[in-house]
N, C-alpha and C positions, 0 to 999 in steps of 0.2 A: 229657443227663447231663454232669456236670462233666468237663472234659478230662483231668484227672489220673486220675479214676476210670476213664474210658474206656481210658486207656493201661494202667492196671493190669489191666483185663479182658483186654487183648491179651497181657499177660505171663502171666496165668493160663491163657489158651487154649494157650499154648506150654509150660506146666509139664510136666516129666517126672516129678515126684514130687508128692505131696500135701503141699505145704509149709504150715506154720503161718505166718500173716501177723500181724505186729505193727504197728499203725498209730498213730502219734501224731497228735493232731488238728491239730498245727501243720503236718503234711504237706500238707494240702489243706483248702480252704474249701468245704465242701459242706453242703447242708441235710439234715435228717433224711430227707425223702422220697428225695433222691438216694442217700443211704447205704442205705436200704431197697432201692431198685432195684438198687444195686450188689451187695449181699449175695445178692439173689434171682438175679441174673445169674451170680454166682460159682457158686451151687449148680447152675444149669442147665448151665453150661459144664463143670463137673467131672463131672456125671452123664453128659453126652454122651460124655466121654472114659473114665470109669471104671465106668459102669453105674448102673442105677436103685437098686441097694442102697446106694449111697453116701449118707451123711448128712453134711451140712455144718452146722456150728454156730458160733455167735459169742457172745462175752461181753465185758464191760467189765472189764478188769483195773484195779481202783481203785488198787492200790499202784504200778503202773507207769504209770498214767494213759494206758492204751492200749486201743484196740479190737483184739480178736484174733479170728481165725477159723481154723478147721481143718476137716478132713473125715476120716471113717473109712469103711472099705470095707464094714463089716457094720452095718446099721441096728440089729441086735439087741445089738451090743456096748454095754457100759456106757461112758458118756463118761469120759475119763481125768482126773478131778479128784479131789483128795485131800480134798474137803470136800463138804458137802451142797449139792445144786443145786436150783434151782427153775426148771422149764422154763416159758418164756413163749411164747405163741403169736404175739406181734407183736414184731418187732425194734425197733419204735419205742421201746419201754420202755428197752431197753438203750442204744440210740443217743442218746436224749434225756438219759439219765443221764450218759453219756460226754461229750456236747457241752456239758452245763451246768456241768461241773466244771472247775477249772483244768487247764491242760496239764501242770503239774508240781506237786509238793509241795515247798514251800521248807523249808529247815532250821529257820527260825524257827517254822514251824507244828508241827514235831516236838519242839521244845524244851519241856520241862515236861510232856510227855505221860507218864502212868504208868498202871498197871493199875487204879487206883482210878477212872479215868474210865469204866470199863465196869461199875461196880458195879450189880448187879441185872439185868444182861443175861445171858441164858443163853448159854453158850459156843457151842452149835450155831447160834444165830441170828447170831452174829458171823461165822460161816464160810459162810453160805448164799450161793451165787453164782447170779445169774440168767443163764440160758443160753437162747438162741433157736436153733432148728434147723429145717432144711427138707430 
């Protein structure tokens, strides 16, 4: 596994709280399989410490250009998102999306954007977020 990811796993092993992690892809150069392994290890480490009812989940925050992951203590709790989510069974889908996009959104890309760009698209589909969990 990538050295930076291994170091982060050591940090996670020593966490005293279930922190949310925000990762910019500029932070580490790792492949999709390395990221999948990392997320699976995060879930294992946190379950060892917090119990089997723990649910670890990850998503690509497109506006922040970040991979994010968090955990909740009750698997039956609804995930804390203010939008519709689509659960995916393979983290590869989220990771591939995150790694294929730019690491930031430049101001020039935002210039000229207006509401007419989304004509004919249902509002709900604009807010659907893909989330992987284990």
